[in-house]
N, C-alpha and C positions, 0 to 999 in steps of 0.2 A: 504494500500500500504506500509506503514511504517512497519507494522507487518511482511509482507512478506520479506522485506529486512533483518529484524532481524532473522527470522526463516530459511531463506535460508542457511546462514553459519552454523547454528546449525545443520540442517539436513545433510549438507555435512560432518560436523565433525562426526556425528553419523554414517553415511554410511562408512566413512573412518575408524573409530574405529572398526566397525563390520567386515569390510574386513580384517583389521590388526589382529583382534582376530582369525579369521578363519585361516589365514596364520600362525600365531604363534602356534596355536593348532596343525596344520599339521607338522610344523617344530619340535615341541616338541616330537611328536610321532616318527619322523625320528631319532631324537637325542637319544631318549630312546632305540629305536631298534638298532641303531648303537652301543650304549654302551653295550647292552646285547650281541651282536655278538662279540664285542671286549673282553668282560669278558670271554665269552666261549672260544674264541681263546687262550687267555692268560692261562686259566685254563687247556686246553688240552695241550698246549705247555709245561707248567711246569710239568704236570703229566707225559707226554711222556718222558721228559728229565730224570726225576727221575726213571721211569720204565726202560729206556734204561740203566742207570748206574747199577741198581740192577740186571736186567737180564743179562747184559753183564758180570758183575763180576761172577755171578753164572755160566754162560755158559762157561767162560774160565776155571773155576775150574772143571766143569763137563767134559770138553774136556780133561783136564789133567788126570782125572780119567779114562776116556774112553781109553786113550792112555797108561794107566798103569804107569803114571809118579808120581801119588800119591796114597796113600791108601784110601779105602772107608771111614775110620774113619776121615780122614783129611778134608773131605768136608761136614761132617754131620752138623756142625754148620752153614755153608754157606747155605745149602739147607733149614734148619729150619728157619733161619733168612730171607731168600728170600721168603719162603712161607708166613711168617708173614707179610712181606712188601707187597706182592701181595694182601693179604687180605685187608690191609689198602688201597691200590690203588683201589681195587674193590669198597670199600665203597665210596671213593672219586669220582670215575667215576660214580657211581649210583647217587651221590648227585650233580653232575654238573648241573648247571642251563643252559639250552640251548634253543635256539629258536626252534620252532616247526619243522622247516625244517632240523635241525641238529640232530634230535633224532636218525637218522640212524647212524651217526658218533658215538654218545654216545653208542648206542646199540652194535656197532661193537667193540668199546673199551672194553666194559664189556665182550663180548663174547671172545675176545682174551686174556683178563686177566684170565678168567676162564680156557681157554686153557693152559695158562702158569701155572696155579695152578695144573691142572691135570698132566702136564709135570713134574713139580717138585715132584708130588706124585709118578710118575713112576720112577724117578731118586732115590727117597728115598727108594722105594721098591727094586730097583736094588742094591743099596748100602747095604741094610740090608742083602740081599742074598749073595752079594760078601763077606761080613764080615764073614759069616758062612760057605759058600761052596766054596772051592777052585778049584774043578775039577768036571767034569761030566755035566749032563744036567742042574743042578741048576745053574752052573756057566754060561752056555749059556743063560739061562733065565735072569740072572742078567745083562749080557752084552747087551742083547736085550732091556731090560727095560731101562738101562742107555742110550743106543744109541737112542731109540725112544723118551725118555724124552728130551734128548739133542736137537734132531732135532725139536721137537715140541716147545721147548723153543726158539730156534733160529727163527722159523717161527712166533711165537707170538711176538718176539722182532721186527722183520721186519714189521709185520702188524701194530704194534704200531707206527712205524715211518711213515708208509703210512697214518694212521689215523691222525697223527699230521699234515701232509701235507694237507690232505683233510680239516681239520679244518682251516688251514691258508688260503686255497683257497676258503673257504666257503663265499659266498656272498648272501646277501638277495636280493629280487627283487628291493628294494629301491636303493641298491648300484649298481645294474647292469643297472638301468634305464628302466627296463621292466615292472615296476609296473603300469601302466596306471592310468588314473584318474578315480575316482569313480563318476558316474553320479547319483545324487539323485533327 
């Protein structure tokens, strides 16, 4: 009888400790998942802000070229430096650590950065032609390349802003409360 009185509190303590361990393990997973999502959001937000500045600057100079306010040679360095920056952004976007459900956002960011890269290539092609041909069909080709490149650059920039919003609105099942309990 005396042994039961001693063992009863010990058994209660062991049961309480086991229950606490299960709760803490689940809480640890939720905290780790939340940290992962927050890091993804911060990474996308920072990347999108830098992309917006780079593409915005390039777009304004390309627009000036399109309106014939500047010479083609004047924006050559801008186009080259923006192409280099987009290449760096592409590497960063591919290296983003994201939760499994956010892979679509990451994939869309990479796709639109590749679109911006192609747009800058079109602008570069157009400026090269503009520098050599002043009249005739080659000049029309140059204008078309610059205009298409400019529009694609604008669309890529707008898409990046949408992706940044999608990343900020991204919520895991744990955060929305829809994750139900697992029965084992």
